[in-house]
C-alpha positions as CSV (number, residue, x, y, z in Angstrom):
1,M,-4.9,52.3,-182.9
2,K,-8.2,51.8,-184.7
3,N,-9.4,55.2,-183.7
4,S,-6.2,56.9,-184.9
5,H,-6.7,55.2,-188.3
6,L,-10.2,56.6,-188.5
7,T,-8.9,60.1,-187.6
8,L,-6.3,59.9,-190.4
9,I,-9.0,59.0,-192.9
10,L,-11.1,62.0,-191.8
11,L,-8.1,64.4,-192.1
12,F,-7.4,63.1,-195.5
13,A,-11.0,63.6,-196.6
14,I,-10.9,67.2,-195.3
15,V,-7.6,68.0,-197.1
16,S,-8.9,66.4,-200.3
17,G,-12.1,68.3,-200.0
18,A,-10.3,71.6,-199.8
19,A,-8.4,70.9,-203.0
20,R,-11.5,69.7,-204.7
21,A,-13.4,72.9,-203.7
22,E,-11.1,74.9,-206.0
23,T,-12.4,73.1,-209.1
24,V,-16.0,72.1,-208.3
25,K,-18.6,74.6,-209.2
26,T,-21.3,75.7,-206.8
27,L,-24.7,75.8,-208.4
28,T,-27.5,77.9,-207.2
29,V,-31.2,77.2,-207.2
30,A,-31.6,79.4,-210.3
31,D,-29.1,77.2,-212.1
32,F,-31.2,74.1,-211.4
33,L,-34.5,75.9,-212.2
34,E,-33.1,76.9,-215.6
35,A,-31.9,73.3,-216.4
36,G,-34.9,71.6,-214.9
37,M,-37.6,73.7,-216.4
38,A,-36.2,73.1,-219.8
39,S,-36.1,69.3,-219.5
40,A,-39.1,68.5,-217.2
41,S,-41.2,65.9,-219.0
42,G,-44.4,67.4,-217.6
43,I,-43.7,70.8,-219.1
44,V,-42.7,69.3,-222.4
45,Q,-45.9,67.2,-222.6
46,A,-48.0,70.2,-221.6
47,D,-46.4,72.4,-224.2
48,I,-47.0,69.8,-226.9
49,A,-50.6,69.5,-225.9
50,L,-51.0,73.3,-226.0
51,D,-49.5,73.5,-229.5
52,S,-51.9,70.8,-230.7
53,A,-54.9,72.7,-229.2
54,V,-53.7,76.0,-230.8
55,E,-53.4,74.3,-234.2
56,S,-56.8,72.7,-233.8
57,N,-58.4,76.0,-232.8
58,A,-56.8,77.7,-235.9
59,Q,-58.4,75.0,-238.1
60,T,-61.8,75.6,-236.5
61,K,-61.5,79.3,-237.0
62,A,-60.4,78.8,-240.6
63,A,-63.5,76.7,-241.3
64,R,-65.6,79.6,-240.1
65,Q,-64.0,82.1,-242.5
66,F,-64.6,82.5,-246.3
67,N,-63.6,79.4,-248.2
68,L,-63.7,78.9,-252.0
69,D,-63.1,75.8,-254.1
70,A,-62.9,75.7,-257.9
71,K,-63.6,72.7,-260.1
72,G,-63.3,72.3,-263.9
73,S,-64.7,69.6,-266.3
74,L,-64.4,68.7,-269.9
75,G,-66.5,66.0,-271.6
76,S,-68.9,64.9,-274.3
77,A,-72.5,63.9,-274.2
78,Y,-74.5,62.5,-277.1
79,G,-76.9,59.8,-278.1
80,L,-76.3,56.8,-280.2
81,G,-78.7,58.2,-282.9
82,S,-76.8,61.4,-283.2
83,L,-73.5,59.6,-283.6
84,A,-75.0,57.7,-286.6
85,E,-76.3,60.9,-288.2
86,S,-73.2,63.0,-287.8
87,A,-69.5,62.5,-287.1
88,T,-69.5,65.7,-285.1
89,V,-69.0,65.0,-281.3
90,P,-70.5,67.7,-279.0
91,I,-68.0,69.0,-276.4
92,E,-69.0,70.4,-273.0
93,A,-66.7,72.4,-270.7
94,G,-67.7,73.6,-267.2
95,T,-66.4,75.4,-264.2
96,T,-67.9,75.3,-260.7
97,L,-67.1,77.4,-257.7
98,E,-68.1,76.3,-254.2
99,G,-67.7,78.5,-251.2
100,S,-68.8,78.9,-247.6
101,A,-68.6,81.5,-244.8
102,K,-69.9,80.7,-241.3
103,D,-73.5,79.4,-241.8
104,V,-73.7,80.3,-245.5
105,S,-72.8,78.1,-248.4
106,F,-73.1,78.7,-252.2
107,Q,-72.3,77.2,-255.5
108,V,-71.8,78.9,-258.9
109,G,-71.5,76.9,-262.1
110,L,-70.7,78.0,-265.7
111,T,-71.1,75.5,-268.5
112,Q,-70.2,76.0,-272.2
113,S,-71.5,73.4,-274.7
114,F,-70.1,73.2,-278.2
115,L,-72.8,71.5,-280.2
116,S,-73.1,70.6,-283.9
117,P,-72.4,73.2,-286.6
118,T,-76.2,73.7,-287.1
119,S,-77.1,73.8,-283.4
120,G,-74.2,76.2,-282.5
121,T,-73.1,76.6,-278.9
122,A,-75.0,77.0,-275.6
123,T,-74.0,78.7,-272.4
124,S,-75.6,78.1,-269.0
125,L,-75.0,79.8,-265.7
126,S,-76.3,78.5,-262.4
127,A,-76.0,79.7,-258.8
128,S,-77.4,78.4,-255.6
129,G,-77.0,79.3,-251.9
130,T,-78.2,78.2,-248.5
131,A,-78.0,80.2,-245.3
132,T,-78.9,78.8,-241.9
133,L,-80.9,81.5,-240.2
134,W,-81.4,79.7,-236.9
135,D,-80.4,76.3,-235.5
136,G,-81.2,76.8,-231.9
137,Y,-77.8,78.2,-230.8
138,E,-77.1,81.9,-230.9
139,G,-74.5,82.5,-233.6
140,G,-75.0,79.0,-234.9
141,K,-73.7,75.6,-233.8
142,G,-70.5,76.3,-235.6
143,E,-70.0,79.2,-233.2
144,A,-70.4,76.7,-230.3
145,T,-67.7,74.5,-231.8
146,L,-65.4,77.5,-232.0
147,Q,-66.1,78.5,-228.4
148,K,-65.3,75.0,-227.1
149,S,-62.1,75.0,-229.1
150,E,-61.0,78.3,-227.6
151,I,-61.9,77.0,-224.1
152,S,-59.8,74.0,-224.8
153,V,-56.8,76.2,-225.7
154,D,-57.2,78.2,-222.4
155,T,-57.4,74.9,-220.5
156,K,-54.2,73.7,-222.1
157,R,-52.5,77.0,-221.2
158,L,-53.5,76.4,-217.5
159,D,-52.1,72.8,-217.8
160,T,-48.8,74.3,-219.0
161,S,-48.8,76.9,-216.2
162,L,-49.5,74.2,-213.6
163,A,-46.7,71.9,-215.0
164,R,-44.2,74.8,-214.7
165,K,-45.3,75.6,-211.2
166,T,-45.1,72.0,-210.2
167,A,-41.7,71.6,-211.7
168,R,-40.5,74.8,-209.9
169,Y,-41.8,73.5,-206.6
170,E,-40.2,70.1,-207.0
171,I,-36.8,71.6,-208.0
172,R,-36.8,74.1,-205.2
173,T,-37.8,71.4,-202.7
174,A,-35.1,69.1,-203.9
175,Y,-32.5,71.9,-204.0
176,Y,-33.1,73.1,-200.4
177,T,-33.2,69.5,-199.3
178,S,-29.6,69.2,-200.5
179,V,-28.7,72.5,-198.9
180,G,-30.1,71.2,-195.6
181,D,-28.2,68.0,-195.9
182,L,-25.0,69.9,-196.6
183,R,-25.5,72.1,-193.6
184,L,-26.2,69.1,-191.4
185,W,-23.1,67.4,-192.8
186,H,-21.1,70.4,-191.8
187,L,-22.4,70.2,-188.3
188,K,-21.4,66.5,-188.2
189,Q,-18.0,67.5,-189.3
190,D,-17.8,70.1,-186.5
191,A,-18.8,67.3,-184.1
192,V,-16.0,65.1,-185.4
193,R,-13.5,67.9,-184.9
194,T,-14.8,68.7,-181.4
195,S,-14.8,65.1,-180.3
196,G,-11.4,64.6,-181.8
197,E,-9.9,67.5,-179.9
198,Q,-11.4,66.1,-176.7
199,R,-10.0,62.7,-177.4
200,K,-6.5,64.2,-177.8
201,K,-6.8,66.2,-174.6
202,M,-7.9,63.1,-172.8
203,E,-5.0,61.1,-174.2
204,A,-2.6,63.9,-173.1
205,K,-4.1,63.9,-169.6
206,F,-3.8,60.1,-169.4
207,S,-0.1,60.4,-170.4
208,V,0.6,62.5,-167.3
209,G,-1.7,60.5,-165.0
210,N,-4.6,63.0,-164.9
211,A,-7.1,60.8,-166.6
212,T,-7.9,57.1,-166.5
213,K,-7.9,54.6,-169.3
214,L,-11.7,54.5,-169.1
215,D,-11.8,58.2,-169.6
216,V,-9.7,57.8,-172.8
217,Q,-12.0,55.0,-174.0
218,E,-15.0,57.2,-173.4
219,A,-13.5,60.0,-175.5
220,Q,-12.5,57.6,-178.3
221,A,-16.0,56.1,-178.3
222,T,-17.6,59.6,-178.6
223,E,-15.3,60.4,-181.5
224,L,-16.0,57.2,-183.2
225,S,-19.8,57.8,-182.9
226,A,-19.3,61.3,-184.4
227,I,-17.3,59.9,-187.3
228,I,-20.0,57.3,-188.1
229,D,-22.7,60.0,-188.0
230,E,-20.5,62.2,-190.3
231,K,-20.2,59.4,-192.8
232,E,-23.9,58.9,-192.8
233,A,-24.6,62.6,-193.2
234,A,-22.1,62.7,-196.1
235,A,-23.9,59.8,-197.9
236,T,-27.2,61.5,-197.4
237,Y,-25.9,64.7,-198.9
238,I,-24.5,62.9,-201.9
239,A,-27.7,61.0,-202.5
240,S,-29.8,64.2,-202.3
241,K,-27.5,65.8,-204.8
242,Q,-27.8,62.9,-207.2
243,S,-31.6,63.0,-206.9
244,L,-31.6,66.8,-207.6
245,A,-29.4,66.3,-210.7
246,L,-31.6,63.5,-212.0
247,L,-34.7,65.6,-211.4
248,C,-33.3,68.4,-213.5
249,G,-32.2,66.1,-216.4
250,M,-28.5,66.2,-215.5
251,D,-26.0,63.4,-215.1
252,P,-26.4,62.2,-211.4
253,E,-22.7,61.6,-211.3
254,I,-21.8,65.2,-212.1
255,D,-19.6,66.8,-209.5
256,F,-21.1,70.0,-208.1
257,E,-21.9,71.7,-204.8
258,V,-25.0,73.6,-203.6
259,T,-24.9,76.8,-201.6
260,T,-25.1,76.7,-197.8
261,E,-27.5,79.7,-197.6
262,L,-31.2,79.2,-196.7
263,P,-33.7,81.7,-198.0
264,A,-35.4,84.1,-195.6
265,V,-38.9,83.1,-194.5
266,D,-41.8,85.3,-193.7
267,T,-43.6,83.9,-190.7
268,N,-46.1,86.8,-190.4
269,A,-48.1,86.1,-193.6
270,N,-51.7,87.1,-193.6
271,Q,-54.1,84.2,-194.1
272,A,-56.8,86.2,-195.9
273,I,-54.3,87.7,-198.3
274,L,-52.8,84.2,-199.0
275,L,-56.3,82.8,-199.7
276,S,-57.1,85.6,-202.1
277,E,-53.8,85.1,-203.9
278,G,-54.5,81.3,-204.1
279,L,-58.0,81.8,-205.6
280,T,-56.4,84.1,-208.2
281,N,-53.4,82.0,-209.0
282,R,-54.4,78.4,-208.6
283,D,-54.6,76.9,-212.1
284,D,-56.7,73.9,-211.0
285,I,-59.4,76.3,-209.6
286,K,-59.3,78.4,-212.7
287,A,-59.6,75.2,-214.8
288,Y,-62.9,74.4,-213.0
289,S,-64.2,77.9,-214.1
290,L,-63.3,77.0,-217.7
291,D,-65.1,73.6,-217.3
292,L,-68.2,75.5,-216.2
293,K,-67.9,77.8,-219.2
294,S,-67.7,74.8,-221.5
295,N,-70.6,73.2,-219.7
296,A,-72.7,76.3,-220.4
297,V,-72.0,75.8,-224.1
298,E,-73.1,72.2,-223.9
299,S,-76.2,73.2,-222.0
300,K,-77.2,75.6,-224.8
301,L,-76.5,72.9,-227.4
302,A,-78.7,70.5,-225.4
303,Q,-81.5,73.0,-225.5
304,A,-80.9,73.5,-229.3
305,L,-81.8,69.8,-229.8
306,T,-85.5,70.7,-229.4
307,A,-85.3,74.0,-231.4
308,P,-86.5,74.4,-235.0
309,T,-83.9,74.9,-237.8
310,V,-84.6,77.7,-240.2
311,S,-82.7,78.0,-243.5
312,A,-83.1,80.2,-246.6
313,T,-82.4,78.8,-250.0
314,S,-82.0,80.4,-253.4
315,D,-81.5,79.1,-257.0
316,L,-80.7,81.1,-260.2
317,S,-80.4,79.7,-263.7
318,L,-79.5,81.5,-266.9
319,T,-79.1,79.8,-270.3
320,N,-78.4,81.0,-273.8
321,N,-78.3,79.0,-277.1
322,W,-76.1,80.7,-279.6
323,T,-77.7,79.7,-282.9
324,K,-78.8,81.8,-286.0
325,S,-82.0,82.4,-284.0
326,S,-80.5,82.6,-280.6
327,S,-82.7,81.8,-277.6
328,S,-82.3,82.3,-273.9
329,G,-84.0,81.5,-270.7
330,A,-83.8,82.4,-267.0
331,S,-85.3,81.1,-263.8
332,I,-84.9,82.0,-260.1
333,S,-86.3,80.5,-256.9
334,L,-86.3,81.6,-253.3
335,G,-87.4,79.6,-250.3
336,I,-87.4,79.1,-246.6
337,S,-87.1,75.6,-245.1
338,I,-88.0,74.8,-241.5
339,G,-87.0,71.6,-239.7
340,L,-88.6,70.7,-236.4
341,P,-87.9,67.6,-234.3
342,V,-91.1,65.7,-233.6
343,V,-90.1,62.6,-231.7
344,D,-86.6,62.0,-230.3
345,A,-87.4,59.3,-227.7
346,G,-86.3,61.6,-224.9
347,N,-82.8,62.1,-226.3
348,A,-82.8,65.9,-225.8
349,A,-84.2,65.7,-222.3
350,A,-81.6,63.1,-221.3
351,R,-78.8,65.2,-222.7
352,G,-80.0,68.1,-220.8
353,R,-80.0,66.2,-217.5
354,E,-76.6,64.8,-218.3
355,V,-75.2,68.3,-218.8
356,E,-76.8,69.6,-215.6
357,A,-75.3,66.7,-213.6
358,E,-71.9,67.5,-215.1
359,R,-72.4,71.1,-214.0
360,K,-73.2,70.1,-210.4
361,L,-70.2,67.8,-210.3
362,I,-67.8,70.6,-211.5
363,E,-69.2,73.0,-209.0
364,A,-68.8,70.5,-206.2
365,K,-65.2,69.8,-207.3
366,K,-64.4,73.5,-207.4
367,K,-66.0,74.1,-204.0
368,S,-63.9,71.2,-202.6
369,A,-60.7,72.6,-204.2
370,V,-61.4,76.0,-202.6
371,A,-62.0,74.4,-199.2
372,S,-58.8,72.3,-199.5
373,L,-56.9,75.5,-200.4
374,R,-58.2,77.3,-197.3
375,L,-57.4,74.2,-195.1
376,D,-53.9,73.8,-196.6
377,I,-53.1,77.4,-196.0
378,T,-54.3,77.2,-192.4
379,Q,-52.4,74.0,-191.6
380,T,-49.2,75.2,-193.3
381,L,-49.3,78.5,-191.5
382,K,-49.8,76.7,-188.2
383,T,-46.9,74.4,-189.0
384,M,-44.7,77.4,-189.8
385,E,-45.7,79.0,-186.5
386,V,-44.8,75.9,-184.6
387,L,-41.5,75.6,-186.4
388,A,-40.7,79.2,-185.6
389,E,-41.3,78.4,-181.9
390,K,-39.2,75.3,-182.2
391,I,-36.3,77.4,-183.6
392,T,-36.6,79.8,-180.7
393,L,-36.6,76.9,-178.3
394,A,-33.7,75.1,-180.1
395,E,-31.6,78.3,-180.0
396,R,-32.1,78.4,-176.2
397,M,-31.4,74.7,-175.8
398,L,-28.2,75.1,-177.8
399,D,-27.0,77.9,-175.6
400,I,-27.8,75.8,-172.5
401,A,-25.9,72.9,-174.0
402,K,-22.9,75.0,-174.7
403,G,-23.0,76.2,-171.1
404,K,-23.2,72.7,-169.8
405,V,-20.1,71.7,-171.8
406,I,-18.2,74.6,-170.2
407,V,-19.3,73.5,-166.8
408,A,-18.6,69.8,-167.4
409,Q,-15.2,70.7,-168.8
410,A,-14.3,72.7,-165.7
411,R,-15.6,70.0,-163.4
412,F,-13.6,67.3,-165.2
413,D,-10.4,69.5,-165.2
414,E,-10.8,69.9,-161.4
415,G,-11.4,66.2,-160.9
416,L,-15.0,66.8,-159.8
417,G,-16.7,65.3,-162.9
418,S,-16.3,62.2,-165.0
419,A,-15.3,61.8,-168.6
420,Y,-18.7,60.3,-169.3
421,D,-20.4,63.5,-168.1
422,L,-18.2,65.6,-170.3
423,M,-18.6,63.5,-173.4
424,T,-22.4,63.4,-172.8
425,T,-22.6,67.2,-172.7
426,I,-20.5,67.4,-175.8
427,S,-22.8,65.0,-177.6
428,D,-25.9,66.9,-176.3
429,Q,-24.4,70.1,-177.7
430,A,-24.0,68.5,-181.1
431,S,-27.5,67.1,-181.0
432,A,-28.9,70.5,-180.0
433,A,-27.1,72.1,-183.0
434,V,-28.6,69.5,-185.3
435,D,-32.1,70.1,-183.9
436,L,-31.8,73.8,-184.5
437,E,-30.6,73.3,-188.0
438,Q,-33.3,70.8,-188.8
439,A,-36.0,73.1,-187.5
440,R,-34.6,75.9,-189.8
441,I,-34.6,73.5,-192.8
442,N,-38.2,72.4,-192.1
443,L,-39.3,76.0,-191.9
444,V,-37.8,76.7,-195.3
445,Q,-39.5,73.6,-196.8
446,A,-42.8,74.6,-195.2
447,S,-42.5,78.1,-196.8
448,I,-41.8,76.6,-200.2
449,K,-44.8,74.3,-199.8
450,L,-47.0,77.3,-198.9
451,E,-45.9,79.1,-202.1
452,N,-46.9,76.1,-204.1
453,I,-50.3,75.9,-202.3
454,I,-51.2,79.4,-203.3
455,G,-50.0,78.9,-206.9
456,R,-46.9,81.0,-207.0
């Protein structure tokens, strides 16, 4: 009676599932990639960091371009004695332009003074400029700042690329985990149907005296075990679907199905080709190359600490006093200034050693990453090879299990075999089908892992 109740529950679930399938949408891996890639927090954060680096680089570039500022002034300057002698207050107006471009800066000033009626007005023009000819770094230390800024942008682009690849890998892994769980659930449902049919046959045989009560109990126990396994498989599938939805920023309670198709897997991949592709595509390995590039800039800057600084300076001054007997004057000066560090308490040498140590560390990390890449490819290919062999073996074992069921059924029908033997072979066939399916799922997951390893 208890077993019949369980069977009715299962039949109701199957009928309800058929009605539900008409309204529930089946979502593909592409659907989840589209949703997940748009909401993945790692991608969002990487994109924000990249935007920030791009803006910072734009500011660094702008600082190296031509810049010009203008200032204006209006005021009065006089002594206390002049104030007593005359009520006339001298007025002075001035304009100053300040500009820079790369390692050159300049200033131009124009001043107009409105003096007393007898003194008239005076005009003065001044200009000065400074150009750094050499500061120990080719192109100037400002160029080094720009180079490091551009390297930072490239690094953030790699971070964004890595975040997208990581999200893609996680979504595909989660999706095909759900696909595998669905396929396993279907196998468990098949096992329930098969064991249920056997139980009905056994009950029919018992009713006409061709089976014992123990035979019926054996068939009922086998069916009950299949029902419990099916419920567990259904719960596993639902849980994996909810995890998939949550990973992609969706409501975990949303009702959907995944496809039942597994992607094709290439088990004959060439290891050398995969290694070459990994060295080209892996963002972390490319990031180490950028780190070395940045380190080279730092090395040159460390060397520049001991280099002389050479600058050229110039000053020009023009004045004109507009009186009845106007007077004017002019002056110009040109010069070279040289700065040379004399004592730095070993700071430059220490910085040089620090940069060199950083270079060695980066190279060691890059070498380790390449070695890990090679090892991961080797191990994953070996795993896939073993899984392919397991699939071949599982297919044979399933064929054997099916044959044993046929033989056991015939022996039982002829009274030569027991119900226990028959139910055991039926259970073995279901287990063999699960083993085959699990091996196929594991091969797909290994293939997805391999693609992530080589940076696809």
